[in-house]
N, C-alpha and C positions, 0 to 999 in steps of 0.2 A: 287709600286702602284702609287706614285706621278708621276713617270716618264711616266707611261702608260696614266695617266690622262692628263699630259702635251702634250704628243704626240697626243692624241685624240683632244685636244683643238686646237693644231696647225693644224691638218688635217681639222678640221671643219672650222677654219679661212681661210685656203687655199681654201676650197671648196666654201665658201661664196664669197671670192674675185674672184675666177674663174667664178662663176655664174654671178656676177655683172660686169665682164669684166674689173676689175680694178686691178691695181698693188697696193701693200701697199703704202700708201702715204708718200712722202718725203717732209713734210710740210716745213722743214727748209733746204731743199737741196740747196746748193749754198750760204748759208749765213754763213759767217765766224764768228769767236768768237768776233772779234772787232766790227763788224757791229751789232751782236746780243746784245752785252753789251751796245753799244751806244743806240740802240733801247729800251732796257730795262730801261736804265737811263732816257731816254726821256719820256717813258710811266709812270714811277714813278713820275717824276716832273709834267707832265701834269695831272695825276690823283690827285695829291695834290692840284694843282691850280683849277681844276674843282670842287673838293669837297668844297673848300673854297668859290668859286663863287656860287655854289648851296646853301650853307648854308647862304650866304649873301642875295641871291635872295629870299630864303624862309623867312628870317627875314623881308625883305623889303615888300614882297607881302602879307604875312600873319600877320605881326607884332607880331611874337612870334618865339621862338627858334625852330629849327628843332629837331626831336626826336634823342636823343643820342643813345638809344637802342630801335629800333622799336619793338623788341620782348617783351619788358616789358609790364606787364599788366597795368601799369599806363598810357600808350600811347593809345589814341583812335585808333580803327581799321582803320578808314578813314585816319588819319595822318600816321599811320604805313605803310599802303599799298601805299599811295600816295608817301611818301618819298622813299620807297623801289623801286617803279616803276620808278620814275623820276631819282633818283640818280643812280640806276643800269643802266638804258638806257644811260644816259648822260656820266657817267664815262666809260662805255664800249665803246661808240663811240669815246670818247676822247683818250682812250688808243689805239684803233686800228688806228685812224688817226695819232697819234703821232709816233707810231711804223712805219707806212708806210712812213710818211714824213721824219723821221730820216734815215730810210733805203735808201730812194731815195736820200737824201742829201749826205749820205755816198758814195753811188755808183757814184754820179756825181763828188764828190770830188776825188774818187779813179780812175775814168776813165781818160785816157790821153786825153789832149786837142789837137785836130788836127789843 
């Protein structure tokens, strides 16, 4: 039964891909383990720095600590939503930028100089 469900799911996925005119995406095609590890490390470090900068900015701008747990009932809705939106957007952008920059640096380091 599970095999037939899996076959149906794979067939449906193939049909959707065919109708959309796309092949299954190879998001990390051509990225080696070393490059991926370097990009992951850079993203972790950049995320840590960005969160610390955001916390310091929140303290400076609003003269109070940022919410440690925005889901807590002790945190105002306004603060919880503002912190979630700002920190999520900023940290997301920093992670993407750091991964792209580190991958670019790795590729330029690995490419032979002519």
